[in-house]
C-alpha positions in Angstrom: 61.1 138.7 99.7 61.5 138.8 103.4 64.4 139.5 105.8 67.2 137.0 105.0 67.3 134.3 108.3 70.2 132.5 109.5 70.6 129.7 108.6 74.2 128.3 109.8 76.7 129.3 112.1 79.7 127.7 112.0 83.7 128.4 113.7 86.7 127.3 112.4 90.3 127.1 114.0 93.3 127.3 111.6 95.7 124.7 110.9 99.6 125.4 111.1 98.2 129.0 112.5 97.7 132.2 110.5 95.4 135.3 111.9 97.0 135.0 115.4 99.9 138.0 115.5 101.4 136.5 118.3 101.8 132.7 116.3 105.2 134.0 115.5 108.6 132.3 114.5 111.9 133.0 116.9 113.4 136.3 116.4 110.4 138.3 115.2 109.8 141.6 117.6 106.5 140.3 118.9 107.8 137.6 121.2 111.3 139.3 121.6 112.1 140.1 125.8 108.9 141.9 126.5 107.7 142.9 129.8 104.7 141.2 130.7 102.9 139.8 133.7 105.1 136.8 133.6 108.3 139.0 133.6 109.0 138.3 137.1 109.7 134.9 136.6 112.7 134.6 134.9 112.0 131.4 132.5 109.2 133.0 131.0 111.4 136.7 130.4 112.4 136.2 127.0 109.6 135.3 125.0 106.0 136.0 125.4 105.1 132.3 123.3 107.0 130.4 126.8 104.4 131.2 128.9 101.9 130.5 126.1 100.4 133.7 124.9 99.9 131.7 121.3 98.0 128.6 123.1 94.2 129.8 121.3 94.8 129.9 117.9 92.8 131.6 115.4 88.9 131.6 115.3 86.7 132.2 112.4 83.1 132.5 112.5 80.9 131.8 109.7 77.5 133.1 109.6 75.4 132.3 107.0 71.7 133.4 105.6 69.4 131.0 104.2 69.5 133.3 100.7 73.3 132.2 100.2 75.3 134.9 101.9 77.9 134.2 104.1 79.9 136.5 106.4 82.4 136.0 108.3 84.9 137.1 111.6 87.7 137.0 113.0 89.2 136.7 116.5 91.6 134.8 119.0 89.4 132.1 120.6 91.0 128.9 119.2 89.1 125.5 119.8 87.5 126.9 123.4 85.7 129.8 120.5 84.8 127.5 118.9 83.2 125.0 121.2 81.4 128.0 122.4 80.0 129.3 119.1 78.8 125.7 117.5 77.5 124.5 120.6 76.1 126.7 123.1 76.0 130.5 120.6 74.6 128.8 117.3 71.1 127.7 119.3 70.6 131.3 119.8 70.9 132.4 116.2 69.8 129.8 114.0 66.7 130.4 112.5 66.4 134.0 113.2 66.6 137.1 111.2 69.9 138.4 110.1 68.5 141.8 110.7 68.4 141.3 114.7 71.9 142.4 115.2 70.9 143.9 118.6 68.7 141.1 120.4 71.1 138.6 119.4 74.1 139.9 121.0 72.0 140.7 123.9 70.6 137.0 123.9 74.5 135.5 123.6 76.0 137.8 126.5 72.7 137.2 129.1 73.1 133.3 127.7 76.8 132.7 128.6 76.8 135.0 131.7 76.8 132.5 134.4 80.7 131.4 132.4 81.8 134.3 130.8 81.5 137.9 130.8 85.0 138.4 129.4 88.0 136.1 128.1 87.3 133.2 125.7 83.5 133.8 126.4 83.3 137.7 124.8 86.3 136.8 122.1 83.9 134.4 120.8 81.1 136.9 121.0 82.6 139.5 119.3 83.6 136.8 116.2 79.8 136.2 116.1 79.2 139.6 116.0 81.7 140.7 113.6 80.6 137.7 111.3 77.3 139.2 111.4 78.0 142.3 110.7 79.4 141.1 107.2 77.1 139.5 106.4 74.5 142.5 106.3 76.9 143.9 104.7 76.5 141.4 101.9 73.4 141.1 102.0 72.5 145.3 101.6 75.5 145.2 99.7 76.9 148.5 101.5 80.6 148.4 103.5 79.9 148.0 107.0 81.0 152.1 107.4 77.9 152.9 105.4 75.6 151.1 108.0 77.4 152.6 110.9 76.3 156.0 110.0 78.6 156.5 107.4 82.2 157.9 107.1 83.5 161.4 109.1 86.8 161.4 107.4 88.8 160.1 104.0 90.8 158.2 104.7 92.3 157.3 108.7 95.5 158.9 110.1 97.8 155.9 112.0 100.5 155.2 114.2 103.0 153.1 114.2 103.5 149.7 116.8 106.8 147.5 116.3 110.2 148.2 116.8 111.6 151.0 114.9 109.7 154.1 115.3 112.3 156.2 113.1 111.4 153.6 110.2 107.5 154.2 110.7 108.4 158.1 110.7 110.1 158.0 107.1 106.8 155.9 106.2 104.3 158.9 106.9 102.9 157.5 110.2 102.0 160.5 113.0 103.8 158.2 115.9 105.3 155.1 116.9 104.9 152.7 120.1 107.4 150.6 121.2 107.0 147.5 123.6 108.5 148.2 126.8 111.6 145.7 127.1 112.5 145.3 131.3 109.6 145.2 134.2 110.2 146.1 137.8 112.0 142.6 138.3 114.7 143.4 136.4 115.7 146.4 139.0 117.6 149.3 138.5 119.4 148.0 135.5 116.2 147.5 133.5 114.7 150.7 134.3 117.9 152.5 133.0 117.4 150.3 130.1 114.5 151.0 129.8 115.4 154.9 129.8 118.1 155.1 127.5 116.3 152.8 124.6 113.8 155.9 124.2 116.3 158.7 124.8 118.0 157.1 121.6 114.8 156.9 119.6 113.8 160.2 120.5 117.7 161.5 119.0 116.7 159.6 116.0 113.1 160.8 114.9 113.7 164.4 116.5 111.3 166.6 119.3 107.5 166.2 117.1 107.0 162.5 116.5 104.9 161.0 118.6 106.8 157.9 120.8 104.7 155.9 123.0 105.5 152.8 125.3 103.2 149.7 125.1 103.7 148.6 128.8 101.3 145.4 128.2 99.8 144.9 132.1 103.3 144.3 133.5 104.1 147.1 135.9 102.9 147.8 139.5 102.0 151.3 140.9 105.8 152.5 142.1 107.5 151.8 138.7 105.1 152.7 136.4 104.7 156.0 138.5 109.0 156.5 138.4 109.1 155.3 134.6 106.5 157.8 133.6 108.5 160.6 135.4 111.4 159.9 134.0 110.4 159.5 130.7 108.6 162.9 130.7 111.9 164.9 129.8 112.0 162.4 126.9 108.9 163.7 125.6 106.7 160.4 125.8 103.2 161.0 124.4 101.7 158.4 126.7 101.7 155.2 129.0 100.1 152.4 127.6 98.4 149.7 129.5 100.7 149.9 132.7 99.1 147.9 135.3 97.2 144.7 135.4 93.4 145.5 133.7 91.4 144.5 137.2 93.0 147.1 138.6 90.6 150.2 138.4 91.8 151.8 141.5 95.8 151.3 140.6 94.5 152.9 137.2 93.2 156.2 138.8 96.0 156.8 141.8 98.5 156.4 138.6 96.7 159.5 136.7 96.9 160.9 139.7 100.6 160.7 140.4 101.8 161.2 136.1 102.9 164.2 134.8 99.9 166.1 133.4 101.0 166.3 130.0 101.4 162.8 129.2 98.8 160.3 128.0 97.2 157.4 130.5 95.9 154.9 128.0 94.1 151.1 128.5 91.7 148.9 127.6 93.2 146.2 125.3 92.3 143.7 127.5 88.9 144.9 129.0 85.4 143.8 127.8 82.1 145.0 127.1 80.2 148.8 128.5 81.1 147.9 132.3 84.3 147.0 132.4 85.0 150.3 130.3 83.1 152.1 132.9 84.9 151.1 136.0 87.9 151.9 133.3 86.8 155.2 132.9 85.6 156.0 136.3 87.7 154.7 138.4 91.0 154.5 136.3 90.4 158.2 135.0 92.7 157.0 131.8 92.7 159.0 128.7 92.2 157.3 125.6 90.5 153.5 125.8 91.9 150.9 123.3 89.4 148.2 123.0 89.8 145.2 120.7 86.8 145.6 118.6 87.5 141.0 118.4 87.6 140.8 122.4 85.5 143.3 124.4 82.2 142.6 122.5 82.2 143.2 118.7 81.7 146.8 116.6 77.5 146.4 118.8 79.8 146.2 122.0 82.4 148.8 120.3 79.9 151.8 119.6 78.3 151.8 123.2 81.7 151.8 124.5 82.2 154.4 122.6 79.4 156.8 123.6 80.6 156.0 127.0 83.7 157.2 126.0 82.5 160.5 124.1 80.3 160.8 127.1 83.4 161.4 129.4 85.0 163.4 126.8 87.8 160.7 126.0 88.5 159.6 122.8 88.3 155.7 121.6 91.5 154.3 119.6 91.2 150.3 119.0 93.4 147.7 119.5 95.1 146.6 116.5 92.3 144.7 114.6 92.6 145.9 110.8 89.8 146.1 108.5 87.7 145.0 111.9 88.8 148.6 113.9 88.9 150.8 110.5 85.5 150.3 109.3 84.8 151.7 113.1 87.2 154.5 113.3 86.4 156.0 110.1 82.7 156.9 111.2 83.5 158.0 115.1 84.5 161.8 115.7 85.9 160.6 118.6 88.3 158.6 117.2 91.1 161.0 115.7 93.9 157.7 114.8 94.5 154.4 114.0 97.3 152.0 115.0 98.6 150.2 112.4 100.5 146.8 114.1 104.1 146.2 111.8 104.0 142.9 111.5 107.6 142.8 109.8 110.0 140.4 111.7 112.3 143.9 112.1 109.2 146.7 111.6 111.1 147.9 108.4 108.3 147.4 105.9 104.9 147.7 106.1 102.7 144.6 105.4 99.1 143.1 105.6 98.6 143.1 109.8 96.5 139.5 109.3 98.4 138.2 106.2 98.0 135.2 105.0 94.3 135.1 106.6 92.5 137.8 104.6 92.8 138.6 101.0 91.9 142.3 100.1 93.4 144.0 103.1 94.1 147.7 102.9 97.5 148.6 104.4 98.9 152.4 104.9 100.5 154.1 102.6 102.7 157.2 103.3 100.8 156.5 107.2 97.2 156.6 105.7 94.7 154.6 105.0 91.6 153.9 102.4 88.9 152.0 104.1 87.2 149.3 100.9 84.0 150.8 99.6 83.4 146.8 99.2 80.4 144.8 101.0 80.8 144.1 104.5 84.6 144.6 106.5 85.5 144.4 102.5 88.0 141.5 102.6 88.2 137.4 101.5 89.4 134.6 103.0 92.6 133.1 102.0 91.1 129.9 100.2 94.5 128.3 100.8 94.2 128.2 104.1 93.5 125.0 106.5 90.0 125.5 108.2 89.4 122.6 110.7 85.9 122.8 112.4 86.1 121.2 115.1 82.5 121.1 116.8 80.1 120.7 113.9 77.2 120.8 115.6 
């Protein structure tokens, strides 16, 4: 029997939400008062949904082979991403061998470069790429991590991102990352409030537990410098994504100004090896944090990881559940992984992509065992209502 070929590529959105962690009910910590690039405008300071962080919604890509096997990938992209997949990318994939993952990625990137390079276009390419890896795993009856070269560790060590690092500590996580509440527009009062909250949390968790700040692109160079030095005495392990992602020069200057023992991390909103080359060489970051659903998929994440390794830097992907777990399991320069606390107040461990995925692994005692089922080892929840808006 010959190599299976791609019969059809399909793109869906999810009616009524599901899978997009930004699309939460009122009162969830994810949509609380968090520092953002829009926080300079008071009317957009209290909620990230107020300026449209959840406007795109979930994109589910399915790739079906001519032997009937189906793989799927999940990202953020909604109807815009679905249009790109169905009306553009599908023509490049259908009829091609399932195994031509590298060639197909290169063709998708080059065919969209005149209007893409980053953002929703790379999200769409990432979704297709994840679906291809999942499909290849179904056909070969292997987990993705086995196809990436095999595991270098037995389990994943996790830190938790959420509002209650003290509770995460009791659950066995190695550290807790807090969302920064107040940005430059809130002045000295906001700066003092940030430091007071960190000091209170440090008192709760003790000296050895990691504490980090997720600044979500909200700061300027002066504020980030002052914040880093003020937090150094409180044992802040790293400051994450403090500046606008395209300000590589600002990241580099911040790294020079920061306390030497504190780490600078970034890359959640960066894409492709070229973007990460700038972040590493000009930005001088200590840890890169690509999101596998936004940076170009597994295929491009492997290149980003090799680039980071050549610079002696760690790769700790942004929270993306099984799609990053399989990767981290195989990379010596990815020593731990992020787990996003999706419970509204961070008091319980729940699946990150519920209700979209079934069989999704969760940490037990701060550790995750990656399933050895074929592909990424998860299923789409059949009870969710999927809509295919651009059936080609």
